C-alpha positions as CSV (number, residue, x, y, z in Angstrom):
1,M,91.8,93.8,118.1
2,K,94.5,94.5,115.6
3,I,93.8,97.3,113.2
4,K,95.1,97.0,109.7
5,K,97.5,99.6,108.6
6,R,96.6,101.9,105.7
7,D,98.7,101.5,102.6
8,F,99.8,105.1,102.0
9,D,102.3,103.9,99.3
10,K,99.4,103.2,97.0
11,E,97.8,106.6,97.6
12,A,101.0,108.6,97.2
13,A,100.8,109.4,93.5
14,S,97.4,111.0,93.7
15,W,97.7,112.4,97.2
16,D,98.2,116.1,96.1
17,E,95.3,116.0,93.7
18,H,92.9,116.8,96.5
19,P,92.6,120.6,96.8
20,A,91.4,120.3,100.4
21,R,94.6,118.7,101.5
22,V,96.7,121.4,99.9
23,K,94.6,124.1,101.5
24,L,94.7,122.4,104.9
25,A,98.5,122.4,104.8
26,K,98.5,126.1,104.2
27,D,96.0,126.7,106.9
28,I,98.1,124.7,109.4
29,A,101.3,126.5,108.4
30,D,99.6,129.9,108.9
31,A,98.3,128.8,112.3
32,I,101.8,127.7,113.4
33,S,103.2,131.0,112.2
34,K,100.6,132.9,114.3
35,Q,101.3,130.8,117.4
36,I,105.1,130.6,117.3
37,V,107.8,133.0,116.1
38,L,109.6,131.0,113.5
39,T,113.2,132.0,112.9
40,S,115.9,131.3,110.4
41,D,118.0,129.5,113.0
42,M,115.5,126.8,113.7
43,N,116.0,123.2,112.8
44,A,112.6,121.5,112.3
45,V,110.9,118.2,111.8
46,D,107.6,117.4,110.1
47,F,106.5,114.1,111.6
48,G,104.2,112.2,109.2
49,C,105.1,114.5,106.4
50,G,103.5,112.5,103.6
51,T,104.3,114.3,100.3
52,G,105.7,117.3,102.1
53,L,102.7,119.6,101.8
54,L,103.2,121.2,105.2
55,T,107.0,120.8,105.1
56,I,107.4,122.9,102.0
57,Q,105.1,125.6,103.5
58,L,107.4,125.9,106.5
59,Q,110.7,125.6,104.6
60,P,111.2,129.3,103.9
61,L,110.6,130.2,107.6
62,V,113.2,128.0,109.2
63,H,116.9,127.1,108.8
64,S,116.3,123.5,107.9
65,I,113.4,120.9,108.0
66,I,113.3,117.2,107.8
67,G,110.2,115.4,106.6
68,I,109.8,112.1,108.4
69,D,107.3,109.4,107.3
70,S,106.9,105.6,107.4
71,S,105.7,105.5,103.7
72,Q,108.5,105.3,101.1
73,G,105.9,106.0,98.4
74,M,105.0,109.3,100.0
75,L,108.7,110.2,100.5
76,D,109.4,109.4,96.8
77,I,106.9,112.0,95.8
78,F,108.3,114.4,98.4
79,N,111.9,113.8,97.2
80,T,110.8,114.7,93.6
81,K,109.4,118.0,94.9
82,I,112.6,118.7,96.8
83,A,114.7,118.2,93.7
84,K,112.3,120.1,91.4
85,L,112.1,123.1,93.7
86,K,115.9,122.9,94.5
87,L,115.4,123.1,98.3
88,P,118.8,122.7,99.9
89,N,117.5,123.0,103.5
90,V,114.9,120.2,103.1
91,R,115.4,116.4,103.2
92,S,113.3,113.3,103.9
93,L,113.8,110.4,106.3
94,L,112.1,107.1,106.4
95,V,111.2,106.2,110.0
96,D,108.7,103.4,110.9
97,L,108.0,103.3,114.6
98,D,106.1,100.1,114.2
99,K,109.3,98.4,113.0
100,G,111.3,99.5,115.9
101,D,112.7,102.7,114.4
102,S,113.2,105.7,116.8
103,L,113.6,109.4,116.4
104,A,117.0,111.0,116.9
105,G,118.7,114.4,116.8
106,K,117.9,117.8,118.4
107,Y,115.3,120.1,116.9
108,H,113.8,123.5,117.8
109,L,110.5,122.7,116.2
110,I,108.5,119.5,115.7
111,V,105.3,119.7,113.7
112,S,102.7,117.0,112.8
113,N,99.6,117.4,110.7
114,L,96.8,114.8,110.8
115,T,99.2,112.0,111.7
116,L,98.6,111.5,115.4
117,H,95.2,109.7,114.9
118,H,97.2,107.0,113.0
119,I,99.5,106.3,116.0
120,K,98.1,103.7,118.4
121,E,100.2,104.6,121.5
122,I,100.8,108.4,121.6
123,I,102.4,108.6,125.0
124,P,105.7,106.9,123.9
125,L,105.7,109.1,120.8
126,F,105.4,112.3,123.0
127,D,108.3,111.0,125.1
128,Q,110.4,110.7,122.0
129,F,109.4,114.1,120.8
130,Y,110.5,115.5,124.2
131,T,113.8,113.7,124.0
132,I,114.7,115.1,120.6
133,M,113.5,118.6,121.4
134,A,116.1,121.3,122.0
135,P,115.6,123.4,125.2
136,A,112.8,125.9,124.7
137,G,111.7,124.1,121.5
138,Y,108.1,123.8,120.3
139,L,105.9,120.9,119.6
140,C,102.9,121.7,117.2
141,I,100.3,119.0,116.7
142,A,97.4,119.6,114.3
143,D,94.7,117.0,114.3
144,L,90.9,116.4,114.3
145,D,88.5,117.3,117.1
146,L,86.4,114.3,118.0
147,D,84.7,113.1,114.8
148,D,82.8,109.9,115.7
149,G,84.7,108.0,113.1
150,Q,83.0,110.0,110.3
151,F,85.9,111.9,108.8
152,H,87.7,109.2,106.8
153,D,86.1,107.4,103.9
154,N,87.8,104.3,105.3
155,N,88.9,103.9,108.9
156,T,91.7,101.5,108.1
157,G,94.7,102.4,110.2
158,V,92.8,105.0,112.3
159,F,93.3,104.4,116.0
160,H,91.7,107.6,117.3
161,F,88.5,109.2,116.0
162,G,89.8,112.6,116.6
163,F,90.9,113.9,120.0
164,D,89.4,115.6,123.0
165,R,91.6,118.6,123.5
166,A,91.6,118.5,127.3
167,T,92.8,114.9,127.3
168,L,95.5,115.7,124.7
169,R,96.7,118.6,126.8
170,K,97.5,116.1,129.5
171,S,99.6,114.1,127.1
172,F,101.6,117.3,126.4
173,T,102.1,118.2,130.0
174,G,102.7,114.6,131.0
175,A,105.6,114.4,128.5
176,G,107.0,117.6,130.1
177,F,105.8,120.4,127.8
178,D,104.8,123.7,129.2
179,N,102.7,126.6,127.9
180,V,100.3,124.3,126.2
181,Q,97.8,126.1,124.1
182,D,95.2,125.2,121.5
183,M,93.2,126.9,118.8
184,T,91.0,125.9,115.9
185,A,93.3,126.1,112.9
186,A,91.1,124.9,110.0
187,E,87.8,123.6,109.0
188,V,87.1,120.8,106.5
189,V,83.7,120.3,104.9
190,K,83.3,116.8,103.4
191,P,80.7,114.0,103.2
192,T,80.5,111.6,106.1
193,L,80.3,107.8,105.7
194,N,76.6,108.1,105.4
195,G,76.8,110.7,102.6
196,E,75.8,113.8,104.7
197,M,78.0,116.9,104.4
198,R,79.6,117.8,107.7
199,Q,82.1,120.4,108.9
200,F,85.0,118.9,110.7
201,T,87.4,121.1,112.8
202,V,91.2,120.7,113.0
203,F,92.9,122.1,116.0
204,L,96.5,123.2,116.5
205,M,98.0,122.4,120.0
206,T,101.4,123.7,120.9
207,G,103.7,123.2,123.8
208,Q,107.2,124.3,124.7
209,K,110.1,122.3,126.3
210,R,111.5,123.8,129.4
211,S,114.7,125.8,129.1
212,E,117.7,124.0,130.6
């Protein structure tokens, strides 16, 4: 069954108006900083950056960071922020894997926040992450623990209702990443589809490419 893609372009203008999203980006940035020593010589990528909430949190801690997204609407908002804040070490890049685009370059750090559940086939993506990762670089994935499809108001474009951490660890190791670790990075309290308030947990899973 084909799942319809979510139109993030239409949501871009009001995306940052949700305080929970802003707080989540900060929580994930804090968690990454606790798990990994971020240094001023790191070139980084934020895959599925949206309006750059996480990207801008990490920007002062690395040498450079590229925000990658498949939504031009999201990147337009992000580019406005880059210009307003005068961030010379930040840029955006439109990449749509569904249209045959691929990732390129070499990076010391790849991060992604609440994007993986929108990717139907994650194994090929992990293989691309490994290919563009510099030796001893780090992959940091933040996403939902299993949520029974209750987290989103609309499950359009959602291929995974959260992730089982043990299963996802196998995706990390299968792609070649070592030292795989996970932690609970954030909690989000919001109403489910049936209107009941529920606490959802967001994990951070990290892995490191082998040194060559």
